[in-house]
C-alpha beads as a LAMMPS data file, in Angstrom:
LAMMPS data file: protein, C-alpha beads

276 atoms
275 bonds

1 atom types
1 bond types

-500.0 500.0 xlo xhi
-500.0 500.0 ylo yhi
-500.0 500.0 zlo zhi

Masses

1 110.0

Atoms # bond

1 1 1 -230.450 -311.733 72.864
2 1 1 -227.235 -313.656 72.024
3 1 1 -225.468 -312.633 68.703
4 1 1 -225.159 -315.943 67.094
5 1 1 -222.054 -316.339 64.669
6 1 1 -222.207 -317.855 61.175
7 1 1 -219.374 -320.204 60.243
8 1 1 -218.379 -321.544 56.832
9 1 1 -217.538 -325.212 56.394
10 1 1 -216.247 -325.548 52.703
11 1 1 -219.388 -324.659 50.839
12 1 1 -221.718 -324.871 53.686
13 1 1 -222.723 -322.146 56.049
14 1 1 -224.090 -322.993 59.486
15 1 1 -225.856 -320.236 61.463
16 1 1 -229.031 -318.366 62.253
17 1 1 -231.465 -317.787 59.446
18 1 1 -229.984 -320.402 57.281
19 1 1 -231.313 -323.890 56.333
20 1 1 -230.210 -326.450 58.937
21 1 1 -227.127 -328.609 57.953
22 1 1 -226.756 -332.348 58.047
23 1 1 -223.584 -334.068 59.272
24 1 1 -224.075 -337.569 58.228
25 1 1 -222.518 -340.810 57.057
26 1 1 -221.443 -344.203 58.357
27 1 1 -219.736 -344.425 61.815
28 1 1 -216.578 -345.793 60.694
29 1 1 -214.811 -345.979 57.314
30 1 1 -215.474 -349.433 56.381
31 1 1 -215.118 -349.225 52.608
32 1 1 -215.134 -346.552 49.918
33 1 1 -218.028 -348.328 48.376
34 1 1 -220.297 -347.996 51.623
35 1 1 -219.156 -344.462 52.090
36 1 1 -220.100 -343.473 48.510
37 1 1 -223.293 -345.381 48.785
38 1 1 -224.385 -343.353 51.941
39 1 1 -222.849 -340.023 50.615
40 1 1 -224.521 -340.089 47.484
41 1 1 -227.897 -340.736 48.823
42 1 1 -227.579 -338.179 51.565
43 1 1 -226.243 -335.528 49.202
44 1 1 -228.869 -336.273 46.703
45 1 1 -231.846 -335.819 49.388
46 1 1 -230.029 -332.627 50.811
47 1 1 -229.779 -331.158 47.429
48 1 1 -233.438 -331.681 46.729
49 1 1 -234.466 -330.220 50.171
50 1 1 -232.304 -327.189 49.911
51 1 1 -230.050 -327.962 53.166
52 1 1 -226.328 -328.267 53.421
53 1 1 -224.615 -331.675 53.698
54 1 1 -221.270 -332.724 55.177
55 1 1 -219.999 -336.313 55.037
56 1 1 -218.736 -337.681 58.231
57 1 1 -216.994 -340.901 59.001
58 1 1 -214.102 -341.910 61.267
59 1 1 -210.742 -343.155 60.154
60 1 1 -210.141 -344.476 63.793
61 1 1 -212.471 -345.375 66.621
62 1 1 -210.168 -344.976 69.235
63 1 1 -212.832 -345.277 72.350
64 1 1 -213.805 -348.661 71.982
65 1 1 -215.432 -351.069 74.626
66 1 1 -212.835 -353.740 74.065
67 1 1 -209.457 -354.016 72.453
68 1 1 -211.005 -356.380 69.693
69 1 1 -213.650 -353.949 68.695
70 1 1 -213.397 -352.763 65.087
71 1 1 -211.526 -349.272 64.791
72 1 1 -211.252 -348.457 61.032
73 1 1 -208.550 -348.199 58.713
74 1 1 -206.183 -345.741 60.504
75 1 1 -205.007 -342.274 59.482
76 1 1 -203.247 -342.641 56.434
77 1 1 -205.948 -344.890 54.608
78 1 1 -208.772 -343.216 56.259
79 1 1 -207.928 -339.860 55.177
80 1 1 -207.295 -341.188 51.701
81 1 1 -210.876 -342.421 51.605
82 1 1 -212.021 -339.280 52.829
83 1 1 -210.145 -337.146 50.270
84 1 1 -211.677 -339.572 47.494
85 1 1 -215.207 -339.026 48.954
86 1 1 -214.650 -335.337 49.129
87 1 1 -213.596 -335.331 45.288
88 1 1 -216.399 -337.622 43.861
89 1 1 -219.223 -336.074 45.809
90 1 1 -217.915 -332.380 45.920
91 1 1 -219.187 -332.036 49.535
92 1 1 -217.362 -330.763 52.627
93 1 1 -216.046 -333.891 54.969
94 1 1 -215.481 -334.076 58.672
95 1 1 -213.767 -336.790 60.926
96 1 1 -212.695 -337.117 64.482
97 1 1 -209.198 -336.673 65.748
98 1 1 -207.869 -338.193 68.975
99 1 1 -204.404 -336.941 69.287
100 1 1 -202.775 -333.763 68.629
101 1 1 -200.344 -335.296 66.491
102 1 1 -203.288 -335.970 64.021
103 1 1 -204.406 -332.415 63.605
104 1 1 -202.177 -331.142 60.784
105 1 1 -202.363 -334.233 58.663
106 1 1 -206.133 -334.356 59.018
107 1 1 -206.427 -330.584 58.115
108 1 1 -204.844 -331.203 54.655
109 1 1 -208.198 -333.053 53.514
110 1 1 -210.784 -332.398 56.302
111 1 1 -213.001 -329.409 56.073
112 1 1 -214.258 -329.441 59.678
113 1 1 -212.175 -331.193 62.527
114 1 1 -214.277 -332.898 65.257
115 1 1 -213.263 -333.334 68.879
116 1 1 -214.755 -336.352 70.574
117 1 1 -216.945 -335.661 73.730
118 1 1 -214.487 -337.541 75.854
119 1 1 -211.485 -335.410 74.702
120 1 1 -213.443 -332.034 74.841
121 1 1 -210.948 -330.588 77.517
122 1 1 -207.922 -331.878 76.144
123 1 1 -205.787 -328.614 75.992
124 1 1 -203.261 -329.768 73.437
125 1 1 -205.666 -331.455 71.086
126 1 1 -207.784 -328.278 71.062
127 1 1 -204.751 -326.170 70.610
128 1 1 -203.306 -328.208 67.861
129 1 1 -207.006 -328.320 66.104
130 1 1 -207.163 -324.533 66.377
131 1 1 -203.725 -324.071 64.856
132 1 1 -204.703 -325.634 61.500
133 1 1 -207.068 -322.878 60.928
134 1 1 -209.926 -325.441 60.044
135 1 1 -213.362 -325.068 61.672
136 1 1 -213.923 -327.121 64.706
137 1 1 -216.662 -328.977 65.941
138 1 1 -216.375 -330.036 69.776
139 1 1 -218.912 -332.415 71.110
140 1 1 -219.715 -331.789 74.602
141 1 1 -218.436 -334.193 77.362
142 1 1 -221.375 -335.511 79.353
143 1 1 -219.441 -334.773 82.509
144 1 1 -219.837 -331.027 81.551
145 1 1 -222.561 -328.733 81.983
146 1 1 -223.366 -326.737 78.876
147 1 1 -222.133 -323.550 80.363
148 1 1 -218.811 -325.131 81.084
149 1 1 -218.119 -325.229 77.377
150 1 1 -217.151 -321.768 77.422
151 1 1 -213.872 -322.622 78.900
152 1 1 -213.516 -325.131 75.971
153 1 1 -214.561 -322.312 73.507
154 1 1 -212.172 -319.949 75.344
155 1 1 -209.131 -322.423 74.686
156 1 1 -209.931 -322.669 71.070
157 1 1 -210.141 -318.939 70.825
158 1 1 -206.980 -318.319 72.641
159 1 1 -205.287 -320.634 70.185
160 1 1 -206.591 -318.952 67.213
161 1 1 -209.633 -320.897 66.487
162 1 1 -212.296 -318.078 66.291
163 1 1 -211.369 -317.000 62.823
164 1 1 -212.178 -320.260 61.068
165 1 1 -215.115 -320.772 63.288
166 1 1 -216.456 -323.329 66.136
167 1 1 -219.379 -325.393 66.509
168 1 1 -220.585 -327.299 69.467
169 1 1 -222.333 -330.603 69.576
170 1 1 -224.707 -332.131 71.936
171 1 1 -224.553 -335.941 72.158
172 1 1 -226.491 -336.846 75.239
173 1 1 -226.417 -334.507 78.219
174 1 1 -225.421 -336.963 81.021
175 1 1 -225.671 -340.556 82.032
176 1 1 -228.871 -341.963 83.833
177 1 1 -230.967 -345.033 84.385
178 1 1 -229.042 -347.111 82.097
179 1 1 -228.804 -344.695 78.904
180 1 1 -227.862 -341.229 77.934
181 1 1 -230.327 -338.722 79.012
182 1 1 -231.073 -335.606 76.747
183 1 1 -231.617 -331.994 78.249
184 1 1 -233.025 -329.662 75.772
185 1 1 -233.047 -326.785 78.074
186 1 1 -229.172 -327.427 78.208
187 1 1 -229.201 -327.177 74.399
188 1 1 -230.584 -323.607 74.822
189 1 1 -227.699 -322.915 77.219
190 1 1 -225.343 -324.131 74.365
191 1 1 -227.050 -321.771 71.986
192 1 1 -226.322 -318.907 74.626
193 1 1 -222.709 -319.182 74.161
194 1 1 -223.046 -317.554 70.798
195 1 1 -221.760 -320.513 68.160
196 1 1 -223.601 -322.717 66.013
197 1 1 -224.968 -325.728 67.886
198 1 1 -225.530 -329.289 66.448
199 1 1 -227.283 -331.948 68.052
200 1 1 -225.945 -335.605 67.584
201 1 1 -229.184 -337.568 67.123
202 1 1 -227.790 -341.162 66.816
203 1 1 -225.137 -341.162 69.735
204 1 1 -227.658 -339.656 71.950
205 1 1 -229.566 -343.062 71.759
206 1 1 -226.567 -344.835 72.909
207 1 1 -226.790 -347.310 75.928
208 1 1 -223.173 -347.221 77.282
209 1 1 -222.205 -350.169 79.418
210 1 1 -224.648 -352.419 77.661
211 1 1 -221.752 -355.155 77.436
212 1 1 -218.696 -355.836 75.214
213 1 1 -220.054 -353.302 72.837
214 1 1 -222.213 -350.053 73.335
215 1 1 -226.168 -350.542 73.254
216 1 1 -228.519 -348.430 71.347
217 1 1 -232.115 -347.272 71.019
218 1 1 -232.360 -345.951 67.506
219 1 1 -236.084 -346.151 67.291
220 1 1 -235.892 -342.787 69.488
221 1 1 -233.859 -341.102 67.079
222 1 1 -236.505 -339.492 65.009
223 1 1 -238.025 -338.403 68.256
224 1 1 -234.788 -336.709 69.570
225 1 1 -234.267 -335.119 65.908
226 1 1 -237.580 -333.276 66.121
227 1 1 -236.836 -331.924 69.654
228 1 1 -233.660 -330.790 68.484
229 1 1 -234.676 -328.900 65.500
230 1 1 -237.687 -327.570 67.429
231 1 1 -235.089 -326.263 70.154
232 1 1 -233.299 -324.364 67.516
233 1 1 -229.959 -326.098 66.512
234 1 1 -228.257 -325.161 63.311
235 1 1 -227.269 -328.702 62.577
236 1 1 -227.859 -332.405 63.112
237 1 1 -225.478 -335.185 63.160
238 1 1 -226.761 -338.692 62.035
239 1 1 -224.672 -341.813 61.751
240 1 1 -226.457 -343.797 59.351
241 1 1 -225.580 -347.157 57.248
242 1 1 -227.438 -349.352 54.298
243 1 1 -227.452 -352.367 56.770
244 1 1 -226.644 -351.414 60.464
245 1 1 -226.904 -354.925 61.739
246 1 1 -223.627 -355.734 60.001
247 1 1 -221.772 -352.320 60.527
248 1 1 -218.377 -352.398 62.035
249 1 1 -219.056 -349.777 64.461
250 1 1 -222.182 -348.801 66.502
251 1 1 -224.325 -351.236 64.873
252 1 1 -226.883 -350.797 67.809
253 1 1 -227.300 -347.060 67.475
254 1 1 -226.979 -345.988 63.641
255 1 1 -230.059 -345.427 61.691
256 1 1 -230.839 -347.341 58.581
257 1 1 -230.303 -345.424 55.542
258 1 1 -233.856 -345.761 54.416
259 1 1 -235.137 -344.348 57.654
260 1 1 -232.652 -341.204 57.528
261 1 1 -233.762 -340.421 54.077
262 1 1 -237.444 -340.579 54.989
263 1 1 -237.013 -338.605 58.067
264 1 1 -235.093 -335.527 56.568
265 1 1 -238.217 -333.946 54.643
266 1 1 -240.063 -333.789 57.897
267 1 1 -237.135 -332.294 59.775
268 1 1 -236.826 -329.599 57.207
269 1 1 -240.395 -328.638 57.401
270 1 1 -240.249 -328.389 61.180
271 1 1 -237.152 -326.194 60.941
272 1 1 -239.099 -324.071 58.604
273 1 1 -241.750 -323.627 61.440
274 1 1 -239.417 -323.280 64.249
275 1 1 -237.591 -320.608 62.316
276 1 1 -240.608 -318.464 61.363

Bonds

1 1 1 2
2 1 2 3
3 1 3 4
4 1 4 5
5 1 5 6
6 1 6 7
7 1 7 8
8 1 8 9
9 1 9 10
10 1 10 11
11 1 11 12
12 1 12 13
13 1 13 14
14 1 14 15
15 1 15 16
16 1 16 17
17 1 17 18
18 1 18 19
19 1 19 20
20 1 20 21
21 1 21 22
22 1 22 23
23 1 23 24
24 1 24 25
25 1 25 26
26 1 26 27
27 1 27 28
28 1 28 29
29 1 29 30
30 1 30 31
31 1 31 32
32 1 32 33
33 1 33 34
34 1 34 35
35 1 35 36
36 1 36 37
37 1 37 38
38 1 38 39
39 1 39 40
40 1 40 41
41 1 41 42
42 1 42 43
43 1 43 44
44 1 44 45
45 1 45 46
46 1 46 47
47 1 47 48
48 1 48 49
49 1 49 50
50 1 50 51
51 1 51 52
52 1 52 53
53 1 53 54
54 1 54 55
55 1 55 56
56 1 56 57
57 1 57 58
58 1 58 59
59 1 59 60
60 1 60 61
61 1 61 62
62 1 62 63
63 1 63 64
64 1 64 65
65 1 65 66
66 1 66 67
67 1 67 68
68 1 68 69
69 1 69 70
70 1 70 71
71 1 71 72
72 1 72 73
73 1 73 74
74 1 74 75
75 1 75 76
76 1 76 77
77 1 77 78
78 1 78 79
79 1 79 80
80 1 80 81
81 1 81 82
82 1 82 83
83 1 83 84
84 1 84 85
85 1 85 86
86 1 86 87
87 1 87 88
88 1 88 89
89 1 89 90
90 1 90 91
91 1 91 92
92 1 92 93
93 1 93 94
94 1 94 95
95 1 95 96
96 1 96 97
97 1 97 98
98 1 98 99
99 1 99 100
100 1 100 101
101 1 101 102
102 1 102 103
103 1 103 104
104 1 104 105
105 1 105 106
106 1 106 107
107 1 107 108
108 1 108 109
109 1 109 110
110 1 110 111
111 1 111 112
112 1 112 113
113 1 113 114
114 1 114 115
115 1 115 116
116 1 116 117
117 1 117 118
118 1 118 119
119 1 119 120
120 1 120 121
121 1 121 122
122 1 122 123
123 1 123 124
124 1 124 125
125 1 125 126
126 1 126 127
127 1 127 128
128 1 128 129
129 1 129 130
130 1 130 131
131 1 131 132
132 1 132 133
133 1 133 134
134 1 134 135
135 1 135 136
136 1 136 137
137 1 137 138
138 1 138 139
139 1 139 140
140 1 140 141
141 1 141 142
142 1 142 143
143 1 143 144
144 1 144 145
145 1 145 146
146 1 146 147
147 1 147 148
148 1 148 149
149 1 149 150
150 1 150 151
151 1 151 152
152 1 152 153
153 1 153 154
154 1 154 155
155 1 155 156
156 1 156 157
157 1 157 158
158 1 158 159
159 1 159 160
160 1 160 161
161 1 161 162
162 1 162 163
163 1 163 164
164 1 164 165
165 1 165 166
166 1 166 167
167 1 167 168
168 1 168 169
169 1 169 170
170 1 170 171
171 1 171 172
172 1 172 173
173 1 173 174
174 1 174 175
175 1 175 176
176 1 176 177
177 1 177 178
178 1 178 179
179 1 179 180
180 1 180 181
181 1 181 182
182 1 182 183
183 1 183 184
184 1 184 185
185 1 185 186
186 1 186 187
187 1 187 188
188 1 188 189
189 1 189 190
190 1 190 191
191 1 191 192
192 1 192 193
193 1 193 194
194 1 194 195
195 1 195 196
196 1 196 197
197 1 197 198
198 1 198 199
199 1 199 200
200 1 200 201
201 1 201 202
202 1 202 203
203 1 203 204
204 1 204 205
205 1 205 206
206 1 206 207
207 1 207 208
208 1 208 209
209 1 209 210
210 1 210 211
211 1 211 212
212 1 212 213
213 1 213 214
214 1 214 215
215 1 215 216
216 1 216 217
217 1 217 218
218 1 218 219
219 1 219 220
220 1 220 221
221 1 221 222
222 1 222 223
223 1 223 224
224 1 224 225
225 1 225 226
226 1 226 227
227 1 227 228
228 1 228 229
229 1 229 230
230 1 230 231
231 1 231 232
232 1 232 233
233 1 233 234
234 1 234 235
235 1 235 236
236 1 236 237
237 1 237 238
238 1 238 239
239 1 239 240
240 1 240 241
241 1 241 242
242 1 242 243
243 1 243 244
244 1 244 245
245 1 245 246
246 1 246 247
247 1 247 248
248 1 248 249
249 1 249 250
250 1 250 251
251 1 251 252
252 1 252 253
253 1 253 254
254 1 254 255
255 1 255 256
256 1 256 257
257 1 257 258
258 1 258 259
259 1 259 260
260 1 260 261
261 1 261 262
262 1 262 263
263 1 263 264
264 1 264 265
265 1 265 266
266 1 266 267
267 1 267 268
268 1 268 269
269 1 269 270
270 1 270 271
271 1 271 272
272 1 272 273
273 1 273 274
274 1 274 275
275 1 275 276
């Protein structure tokens, strides 16, 4: 039996024997109004259900299909927006960093630093994130097996990341038949590494290579979320938007906010059964 650790992200604890945690928000920081609309609705729902909530959005979407794709407000304005959301909603916040030079600035505002899947082996980025003293969430690259994430964990630990805590996120296990494929036995392998595991519901529905923008299959998101909760993950990552069709990023994969709010109570019930 693996000794699973519990980590603290602001006021939220993630680990075994605790309510599952939602990491959610719009894909990119379009505006303060959109961020607050989504964040307020998710916080209200999570508070009513007794689950932890961490607000997520991105100040920069550096990994875009084309140079003209929307990227976000940038580091300075994006962190100002996240600080505003954090203060107004009184919830922990998270965002992704793409370069080691961004880590220290982001850590002044962010409660959980996120490492994108395609950058999960970048030693300098991992080291810089660990040296901030903030908890770190690393998304597993689709080019790695779950057990190879141990090497990523080792880099973080050797750089001082163990004290604040580490979380690992599955976001589509590998590429196959024109979409991302999900391997829930592999989620079990991630859990065996002993750190809390998050499942990225909406990115797992993406269809990379669908054209100038990444495609998606969001109608499968509820199914994947239920599977992940039954597998025993401690957190879910859901990007959601009041009107995904007009969103600046990941319009094809994000869940409509109303669908997310309807899904959460069902996931809480399933988590209670799976944990009993």
